[in-house]
VOPA-816919 format. One record per residue (C-alpha): residue in three letters; z negated, x negated, y negated. Coordinates in steps of 0.1 Angstrom, whole numbers, padded with zeros to 4 digits, always signed. Each point is the difference from the previous one (the first is absolute). Example, Ala and Ser with C-alpha at 12.3 -4.5 7.8 and 13.67 -1.06 7.14 Angstrom:
BEGIN
ALA-0078-0123+0045/SER+0007-0014-0034/
# end
This chain:
BEGIN
UNK-0358-0771-0512/UNK+0016+0009+0033/UNK+0015-0029+0017/UNK+0036-0003+0012/UNK-0013-0001+0036/UNK-0020+0032-0004/UNK+0030+0018-0015/UNK+0021-0012+0029/UNK-0025+0014+0025/UNK-0001+0034-0018/UNK+0038+0003-0001/UNK+0001-0009+0037/UNK-0025+0026+0009/UNK+0018+0026-0020/UNK+0033-0009+0017/UNK-0017+0003+0034/UNK-0015+0033-0009/UNK+0034+0013-0013/UNK+0017-0013+0032/UNK-0026+0017+0021/UNK+0004+0033-0019/UNK+0037-0004+0003/UNK-0002-0006+0037/UNK-0023+0030+0004/UNK+0022+0023-0020/UNK+0031-0013+0019/UNK-0018+0005+0033/UNK-0011+0035-0011/UNK+0035+0008-0011/UNK+0015-0013+0032/UNK-0026+0019+0020/UNK+0007+0032-0019/UNK+0038-0005+0004/UNK-0005-0006+0037/UNK-0021+0031+0002/UNK+0026+0021-0018/UNK+0029-0014+0021/UNK-0019+0006+0033/UNK-0011+0035-0010/UNK+0031+0018-0014/UNK-0003+0036-0010/UNK+0006+0021+0032/UNK+0030+0019-0012/UNK+0014+0003+0035/UNK-0031+0019+0012/UNK+0003+0023-0030/UNK+0036+0008+0007/UNK-0004+0005+0037/UNK-0030+0024-0001/UNK+0004+0031+0022/UNK-0004+0035-0014/UNK-0010+0031+0018/UNK+0032+0018+0011/UNK+0004+0032-0020/UNK+0023+0029+0010/UNK+0012+0021-0029/UNK+0015+0035-0002/UNK+0033+0006-0019/UNK-0018+0003-0033/UNK-0019-0033+0004/UNK-0034+0015+0010/UNK-0019-0019+0027/UNK+0001+0017+0034/UNK-0017-0027+0020/UNK-0016-0034-0004/UNK-0007-0025+0027/UNK-0021-0031+0004/UNK+0014-0035-0006/UNK+0003-0025+0028/UNK-0035-0012-0008/UNK-0014+0035+0002/UNK-0004+0004-0037/UNK+0009+0028-0024/UNK+0020-0016-0027/UNK+0022+0020-0024/UNK+0012-0023-0028/UNK+0010+0016-0033/UNK+0011-0014-0033/UNK-0025-0007-0028/UNK+0016+0028-0020/UNK-0009+0024+0028/UNK-0037-0008-0003/UNK-0024+0016-0024/UNK-0006-0021-0031/UNK-0037+0006+0005/UNK+0002-0018+0034/UNK+0017-0030-0016/UNK-0025-0003-0028/UNK-0030+0006+0023/UNK+0011-0027+0024/UNK+0005-0026-0028/UNK-0033+0009-0016/UNK-0021-0004+0031/UNK+0019-0028+0017/UNK+0016-0022-0027/UNK-0005+0009-0036/UNK+0020-0030-0013/UNK+0029+0007+0025/UNK+0027+0002-0027/UNK-0010-0033-0017/UNK-0007-0025+0028/UNK+0026-0020+0020/UNK-0013+0012+0034/UNK-0033-0019-0002/UNK-0026+0010-0026/UNK-0018-0032-0010/UNK-0024+0019-0023/UNK-0011+0021+0030/UNK-0003-0031+0022/UNK-0023-0017-0026/UNK-0021+0031-0004/UNK-0003+0006+0037/UNK-0009-0037+0007/UNK-0028+0001-0026/UNK-0014+0033+0013/UNK+0001-0012+0036/UNK-0016-0033-0009/UNK-0028+0016-0019/UNK-0006+0026+0028/UNK+0002-0026+0027/UNK+0023+0022+0020/UNK+0034+0018-0004/UNK-0005+0029-0024/UNK+0033+0001-0016/UNK+0036-0006+0009/UNK+0030-0010-0020/UNK+0029+0013+0021/UNK+0029+0015-0020/UNK+0023+0027+0011/UNK+0026-0027+0006/UNK-0024-0019+0023/UNK-0010+0032+0018/UNK+0036+0008+0006/UNK+0006-0035+0015/UNK-0031+0005+0023/UNK+0013+0034+0012/UNK+0035-0015+0007/UNK-0015-0029+0020/UNK-0036+0008+0010/UNK-0022-0030+0008/UNK-0038-0006+0005/UNK-0018+0000-0033/UNK-0004-0038-0005/UNK+0003-0023-0030/UNK+0033-0013+0014/UNK+0013+0036+0003/UNK-0011+0007-0036/UNK+0019-0031-0013/UNK+0031+0011+0020/UNK-0002+0035-0016/UNK-0004-0015-0034/UNK+0030-0023+0005/UNK+0021+0029+0012/UNK-0011+0023-0027/UNK+0009-0027-0026/UNK+0036+0002+0013/UNK+0001+0038+0002/UNK+0015+0004-0035/UNK+0030-0021+0012/UNK+0009+0028+0024/UNK-0015+0031-0014/UNK-0008+0016-0034/UNK-0035+0013-0007/UNK+0012+0035+0007/UNK+0014-0010+0033/UNK-0032-0018+0010/UNK-0021+0031-0009/UNK+0024+0022+0019/UNK-0001-0022+0031/UNK-0038-0001-0002/UNK-0003+0038-0002/UNK+0023+0004+0030/UNK-0019-0025+0021/UNK-0037+0005-0009/UNK-0023+0013+0027/UNK-0015+0034-0006/UNK-0020+0006+0031/UNK+0009+0003+0037/UNK+0037-0007+0006/UNK+0010+0012-0035/UNK+0020-0027-0018/UNK+0012+0007-0035/UNK-0009+0026-0026/UNK+0026+0026+0010/UNK-0012+0003+0036/UNK-0036+0001-0013/UNK+0007+0026-0026/UNK+0018+0022+0025/UNK-0028-0004+0026/UNK-0030+0005-0023/UNK+0014+0024-0026/UNK+0031+0016+0016/UNK+0022-0011-0030/UNK+0021-0029-0009/UNK-0013-0030-0020/UNK+0020+0012-0029/UNK-0021+0032-0003/UNK-0035-0017+0000/UNK-0024+0011-0027/UNK-0023-0025-0018/UNK-0030+0005+0024/UNK+0022-0002+0031/UNK+0018-0031-0013/UNK-0033-0017-0007/UNK-0013+0009+0034/UNK+0030-0016+0017/UNK-0001-0030-0022/UNK-0035-0008+0011/UNK+0006+0001+0038/UNK+0018-0033+0006/UNK-0032-0020-0009/UNK-0015+0012+0033/UNK+0022+0025+0018/UNK-0023+0006+0030/UNK-0030+0006-0022/UNK+0016+0020-0028/UNK+0022+0025+0020/UNK-0005+0033-0018/UNK+0004+0021+0031/UNK-0029-0018+0017/UNK-0021-0013-0028/UNK+0005+0024-0030/UNK-0032-0012-0018/UNK+0009-0037+0002/UNK+0036+0009-0011/UNK-0012+0020-0029/UNK-0023-0028-0012/UNK+0029-0024+0002/UNK+0023+0025-0018/UNK-0025+0002-0029/UNK-0001-0037-0003/UNK+0038-0001-0002/UNK-0002+0027-0028/UNK-0025-0021-0018/UNK+0023-0031+0002/UNK+0029+0021-0014/UNK-0022+0011-0029/UNK-0011-0035-0007/UNK+0037-0012+0000/UNK+0009+0028-0024/UNK+0022+0018+0024/UNK-0019+0033-0002/UNK-0025+0015-0025/UNK-0037+0003+0007/UNK+0005+0038+0002/UNK+0028-0003+0026/UNK-0021-0024+0021/UNK-0031+0023-0001/UNK+0021+0031+0009/UNK+0017-0018+0029/UNK-0034-0013+0012/UNK-0014+0035+0001/UNK+0026+0012+0024/UNK-0007+0001+0038/UNK+0020-0020+0025/UNK+0025+0028+0008/UNK+0020-0008+0031/UNK+0028+0020+0016/UNK+0007-0020+0032/UNK+0035+0003+0013/UNK+0016-0011+0033/UNK+0028-0025-0006/UNK+0018+0008+0032/UNK+0025+0028+0006/UNK-0013+0035-0002/UNK+0033+0018-0007/UNK+0032+0005+0020/UNK-0016-0021+0027/UNK+0029+0003+0026/UNK+0025-0010-0026/UNK-0021-0029-0012/UNK-0005-0012+0036/UNK+0037+0000+0007/UNK+0010-0015-0034/UNK-0024-0029+0004/UNK+0013-0007+0035/UNK+0034-0003-0015/UNK-0012-0020-0030/UNK-0035-0015+0003/UNK+0001-0012-0036/UNK+0004+0035-0013/UNK+0021+0008-0031/UNK+0014+0031-0017/UNK+0010+0027+0025/UNK+0020+0032-0001/UNK-0030+0022+0006/UNK-0006+0027-0026/UNK-0038+0004+0000/UNK+0002+0033-0019/UNK+0025+0015+0024/UNK-0020-0013+0029/UNK-0031+0018-0013/UNK+0019+0032-0005/UNK+0014-0001+0036/UNK-0035-0008+0013/UNK-0013+0031-0017/UNK+0029+0022+0013/UNK-0005-0013+0035/UNK-0037+0008+0000/UNK+0007+0035-0013/UNK+0025+0005+0028/UNK-0023-0013+0027/UNK-0025+0027-0008/UNK+0023+0026+0016/UNK+0008-0022+0031/UNK-0020-0003+0032/UNK-0031-0022+0000/UNK+0008-0036+0008/UNK+0035+0001-0015/UNK+0014-0033-0011/UNK+0026-0001-0027/UNK+0024-0026-0014/UNK+0024-0001-0030/UNK+0027-0025-0011/UNK+0019+0000-0033/UNK+0029-0024-0006/UNK+0018-0004-0033/UNK+0037+0004+0010/UNK+0015-0022-0027/UNK-0022-0030+0006/UNK-0011+0005+0036/UNK-0036-0004-0012/UNK-0029+0015+0018/UNK-0017+0018-0029/UNK-0026+0019+0021/UNK-0013-0002+0035/UNK-0028+0020+0015/UNK-0009-0013+0034/UNK-0028+0025+0006/UNK-0025+0023-0018/UNK-0030-0024+0002/UNK+0003-0037+0006/UNK-0037-0003+0006/UNK+0000+0026+0028/UNK-0014-0018+0030/UNK+0022+0020+0023/UNK+0033-0017-0007/UNK-0001+0000-0038/UNK+0014-0036-0001/UNK+0031+0011+0021/UNK+0030+0004-0023/UNK+0015+0032+0012/UNK+0031-0006-0022/UNK+0008-0029+0023/UNK-0012+0015+0033/UNK+0026+0006+0028/UNK+0005+0037+0003/UNK+0027+0025+0013/UNK+0020+0013-0030/UNK+0013+0032+0016/UNK+0031+0015-0018/UNK-0004-0023-0030/UNK+0027-0022+0016/UNK+0027+0027+0001/UNK+0016-0007-0034/UNK+0010-0034+0013/UNK+0017+0016+0030/UNK+0020+0023-0022/UNK+0007-0029-0024/UNK+0015-0020+0029/UNK+0024+0028+0009/UNK+0009+0008-0036/UNK+0007-0037-0008/UNK+0025+0001+0029/UNK+0015+0032-0014/UNK-0010+0019+0032/UNK-0017+0028-0020/UNK-0007+0015-0034/UNK-0022+0028-0011/UNK+0023+0026+0014/UNK+0006-0015+0034/UNK-0010+0025+0027/UNK-0025-0011+0026/UNK-0016+0017+0029/UNK-0037+0009+0002/UNK-0001+0013+0035/UNK-0020-0010+0031/UNK+0013-0032+0015/UNK-0011-0026+0026/UNK+0002-0037-0006/UNK-0003-0019+0033/UNK-0026+0025+0012/UNK-0017+0003-0034/UNK+0000+0035-0015/UNK-0011-0004-0036/UNK-0009+0030-0022/UNK-0004+0006-0037/UNK-0034+0000-0016/UNK-0002+0038+0000/UNK+0015+0002+0035/UNK+0029+0021-0012/UNK+0037-0007-0003/UNK+0024+0009-0028/UNK+0034-0003+0017/UNK+0027-0015-0022/UNK-0012-0015-0032/UNK+0014-0023-0027/UNK-0011-0036-0002/UNK-0016+0007-0033/UNK-0020+0029+0013/UNK-0010-0019+0032/UNK-0013-0029-0022/UNK-0019+0023-0024/UNK-0017+0019+0028/UNK-0006-0031+0021/UNK+0017+0014+0032/UNK-0004-0023+0030/UNK+0031+0009+0021/UNK+0026-0006-0027/UNK-0016-0034-0010/UNK+0000-0010+0037/UNK+0037+0010+0003/UNK+0009-0020-0031/UNK-0019-0031+0012/UNK+0016+0002+0034/UNK+0034+0001-0015/UNK-0004-0029-0024/UNK-0024-0019+0023/UNK-0037+0000-0001/UNK+0000-0038-0003/UNK+0022+0002-0030/UNK-0022+0026-0017/UNK-0031-0021+0007/UNK+0019-0030-0014/UNK+0008+0018-0032/UNK-0037+0010-0004/UNK-0010-0036+0005/UNK+0026-0013-0024/UNK-0014+0024-0026/UNK-0035-0014+0004/UNK-0017+0017+0030/UNK-0017-0024+0024/UNK-0006+0013+0035/UNK-0027-0011+0024/UNK+0022-0013+0029/UNK+0035+0012+0008/UNK+0003+0036-0012/UNK+0029+0010+0022/UNK-0009-0020+0030/UNK-0035+0016+0000/UNK+0009+0035-0011/UNK+0037+0005+0006/UNK+0013+0030-0019/UNK-0037+0010-0006/UNK+0001-0026-0027/UNK+0016+0028-0022/UNK-0031+0021+0003/UNK-0023-0029-0008/UNK-0010-0010+0035/UNK-0004-0036-0014/UNK-0025-0017-0023/UNK+0004-0012-0035/UNK-0023-0001-0030/UNK-0002+0019-0033/UNK+0007-0030-0023/UNK+0032-0010+0017/UNK+0012+0036+0004/UNK-0006+0006-0037/UNK+0019-0031-0009/UNK+0029+0014+0021/UNK+0000+0032-0021/UNK+0000-0023-0030/UNK+0033-0013+0013/UNK+0013+0036+0000/UNK-0012+0004-0036/UNK+0017-0032-0009/UNK+0034+0014+0011/UNK+0000-0018+0033/UNK-0011-0035-0012/UNK-0029-0014+0019/UNK-0024-0022-0020/UNK-0030-0020+0013/UNK-0034+0016-0006/UNK-0018-0021-0026/UNK-0037-0004-0010/UNK+0007-0023-0030/UNK+0026+0001-0027/UNK+0009-0036+0004/UNK+0008+0003+0037/UNK+0037-0006+0007/UNK+0021+0031+0003/UNK+0021+0004+0031/UNK+0024+0029+0001/UNK+0027+0011+0025/UNK+0023+0031-0003/UNK-0004+0021+0031/UNK+0012+0036-0006/UNK+0027+0018-0019/UNK-0015+0012-0033/UNK+0016+0034+0005/UNK-0017+0004+0033/UNK-0034-0008-0016/UNK+0008+0025-0028/UNK+0008+0027+0026/UNK-0033-0006+0019/UNK-0018+0002-0033/UNK+0016+0034-0009/UNK-0006+0015+0035/UNK-0036-0009+0001/UNK-0008+0004-0037/UNK-0029+0021-0014/UNK+0026+0021-0018/UNK+0018+0010+0032/UNK-0029-0001+0025/UNK-0030+0011-0021/UNK-0034-0014+0004/UNK-0030+0022+0007/UNK-0017-0015-0029/UNK+0026+0012-0025/UNK+0012+0032+0018/UNK-0010+0022-0028/UNK+0016-0021-0027/UNK+0036+0000-0013/UNK+0023-0029+0006/UNK-0004-0011-0036/UNK-0038-0003+0005/UNK+0003-0018+0034/UNK+0003-0038+0001/UNK+0031-0012+0019/UNK-0005-0021+0031/UNK+0014-0001+0035/UNK-0022-0004+0031/UNK-0001+0003+0038/UNK-0029+0011+0020/UNK-0010-0012+0035/UNK-0025+0010+0027/UNK-0006-0022+0030/UNK-0004+0012+0036/UNK-0034+0015+0005/UNK-0004+0005-0037/UNK-0016-0034-0004/UNK+0018-0009-0031/UNK+0012+0020-0030/UNK+0025-0017-0024/UNK+0020+0007-0031/UNK+0021-0027-0016/UNK+0025+0003-0029/UNK+0012-0012-0034/UNK+0011+0013-0034/UNK+0023-0029-0009/UNK-0029-0017-0019/UNK-0026-0003+0026/UNK-0002+0003+0038/UNK-0032+0016+0013/UNK-0014+0002+0035/UNK-0030+0019+0013/UNK-0015-0001+0035/UNK-0028+0022+0012/UNK-0018-0002+0034/UNK-0027-0019+0018/UNK+0001-0037+0006/UNK-0016+0007+0034/UNK+0032+0019+0010/UNK-0018+0033+0006/UNK+0024+0028-0009/UNK-0008+0033-0018/UNK+0019+0032-0006/UNK-0003-0006-0037/UNK+0021-0032+0001/UNK+0034+0014-0008/UNK+0021-0019-0025/UNK+0010+0030-0021/UNK-0036+0013-0002/UNK-0023-0031+0001/UNK+0020-0027-0018/UNK+0027+0017-0021/UNK-0024+0016-0025/UNK-0015-0034-0010/UNK+0034-0016-0003/UNK+0012+0029-0023/UNK-0030-0005-0023/UNK+0006-0037-0002/UNK+0036+0007-0010/UNK-0014+0022-0027/UNK-0022-0027-0016/UNK+0012-0009-0035/UNK+0010-0036+0008/UNK+0019+0011+0032/UNK+0014+0034-0011/UNK+0038+0005-0003/UNK+0012+0032-0017/UNK+0037-0004+0004/UNK+0022-0002+0032/UNK+0023-0029+0008/UNK+0038+0006+0001/UNK+0014+0019+0029/UNK+0018-0020+0027/UNK+0037-0003+0001/UNK+0014+0017+0030/UNK+0016-0021+0028/UNK+0025+0008+0027/UNK-0015+0004+0035/UNK+0024-0020+0021/UNK-0014+0004+0036/UNK-0023+0030+0000/UNK-0029+0001+0024/UNK+0010+0026+0027/UNK-0020+0030+0009/UNK-0024-0009+0028/UNK+0006+0016+0034/UNK-0032+0014+0015/UNK+0008-0010+0036/UNK-0010-0036-0003/UNK-0003-0020+0032/UNK-0037-0002+0010/UNK-0023-0004+0029/UNK-0018+0033+0008/UNK-0023-0013+0027/UNK-0022-0020-0002/UNK-0005+0010-0036/UNK-0002-0029-0024/UNK-0035-0005-0013/UNK-0016+0018+0030/UNK-0031-0014+0017/UNK-0005+0007+0038/UNK-0030-0005+0023/UNK+0005-0021+0031/UNK-0003+0017+0034/UNK-0010-0025+0027/UNK+0023-0030-0004/UNK+0020+0013-0029/UNK+0019+0029-0016/UNK+0032+0015+0013/UNK+0028+0004-0026/UNK+0032+0020+0004/UNK+0023-0012-0028/UNK+0022+0026-0016/UNK+0024-0002-0030/UNK+0016+0029-0020/UNK+0034-0013+0012/UNK+0017+0000+0034/UNK+0026-0024+0014/UNK-0003-0037+0007/UNK-0033-0012-0013/UNK-0016-0034+0003/UNK-0038-0002+0000/UNK-0022-0030-0008/UNK-0038-0002+0002/UNK-0016-0027-0020/UNK+0033-0018-0001/UNK+0006+0002+0038/UNK+0029+0021+0013/UNK-0008+0030+0023/UNK+0020+0009+0031/UNK+0011+0036+0006/UNK-0031+0008+0020/UNK-0024-0014-0026/UNK+0020+0018-0027/UNK-0010+0033+0017/UNK-0036-0008+0008/UNK-0022-0031-0001/UNK-0036-0011-0002/UNK-0012-0019-0031/UNK-0033-0018-0004/UNK-0025-0002-0028/UNK+0011-0013-0034/UNK+0025+0006-0027/UNK+0036+0007+0011/UNK+0034+0002-0016/UNK+0028+0021+0016/UNK+0036-0005-0012/UNK+0030+0021+0009/UNK+0036-0009-0007/UNK+0031+0022+0000/UNK+0035-0010+0009/UNK+0011-0002-0036/UNK-0030-0022-0011/UNK-0024+0026-0013/UNK-0036-0007+0008/UNK-0034+0017+0000/UNK-0035-0014+0002/UNK-0033+0014+0012/UNK-0032-0019-0004/UNK-0030+0013+0020/UNK-0033-0011+0014/UNK-0018+0003+0033/UNK-0037-0007+0003/
# end
């Protein structure tokens, strides 16, 4: 018989034991709750991860990829855009119970603890994909405390993410060797294909790398990578993901790599400029196929040009203002200036500016196609310009003068409407000049004695093709559009007709009928010393500009716009995407209200010393005897200082550059700039 006292003692002990268990469980629960609260799932880190900036072409194909701020290659894609084999292989080798556990796999923990205890060392781990994701989001030293933190965070992962989202995040963050982060970057780097295209052996190879990225890189340690791949395939077979035959077939295949560079290797000048404008990349206007076709045509054209010739092309879609192709040179990797973007280099455009001079006068109703101009020798403040062929045609119509690019009529027009106004119209249309075009070149601005660049000049011709509306040049479709009406649409239509390939035939299509010739307008230009050859034009759909020369500035007899640049431009306008088979509507005639008068040939000028002359000093200086082509009361100024009557007949000047000015009674003036050394 058990006494009452003994029963009391037994019940007391049981109550104490239950209380102790309760306290332990309560403490454990409190400790676990504290651990969960103090280690929330790092959703902020996941949402703020940086990706490698990617620049795409108009069709969504990658043109360029750049490193993240942490110098990593990371190109996240959705789980649907990854090979199913990669998903299965990763789960099989890293976390076979991934779909069933709540972030922490207690079965694996128990098994790993027993194995490690029996072995007396760590031989097995129990990290789930959820825990590994937490470790990648917030790396810490591999301690027990860090493990507990990862477990607490992984337990909460399901609160924020689905299992598919956890797997997607893991595959986009896992290390795959070197600075490759994520399966997409690794797949592109090792196999030259996206993660979506991975085969079973390739997917198994990638899935095995994160265990030890430095030791299992297939490009450095192919044998170790292959051994790990085969283990992954064995795990997939054991999990019933693949058959034994599939596993053996995949194991028999070699580690076939096709390494690719993740940086830009195409349209390098465009990529460089686009990423300066938008470092985060995005979808651009560039048409990669068109860019390739233009590159091919440019190389074919370069074969017939002098050795060392540089070449640039710009193509702008008129409707959008988008830069759809830009060739800044023939070879970006050329150590002798290959990285210089010739499409943006400051060069002299020659006669390619003349359409804007005629547009200025036509807009003011000072001329039309039938207005008679004079192509006769004339002096402009001591400057005696000539035509390209050193001949003169006498009286010509404005249309003929524009088509044949005569210099004297263009100078006459610019002087009548004002060179500054003509330059202003060109700038308003989109031309940027290096410095003050008129202040530096005076009327010589008309003949291209200024500097601009191909990209801006082509955009100005896009304004002509847009019926006089200037639009900002754009690299990206989501850039804001800024447009301003500049010219009369009828004036633009007139320029297009006068300079069209159906009126002024191209040498490329000279043996074809009009029906077989693409329609486009263009103007050629040749700079002084034949340093630059240009042809720029549009067909109403696209504006195209071509520059040929040497970036060094060395001239060549071959660098004539109509012969060096125009053939390439014509072939570009004949490309299927660019080609236009019909002509726009003819312009509506306008009334010329104040016609430009026929130029008189006896313009006031200084005959001696001749402008541009260079003289050698004799003893202290050089003696000049000023003379003008007019008589009467004349006032002379040397370097801004008035000359008395004796000095106006004869005076000594020292070394240096000098400017001699002569004024008539009625305000006419002439200038002579000369040098003494």
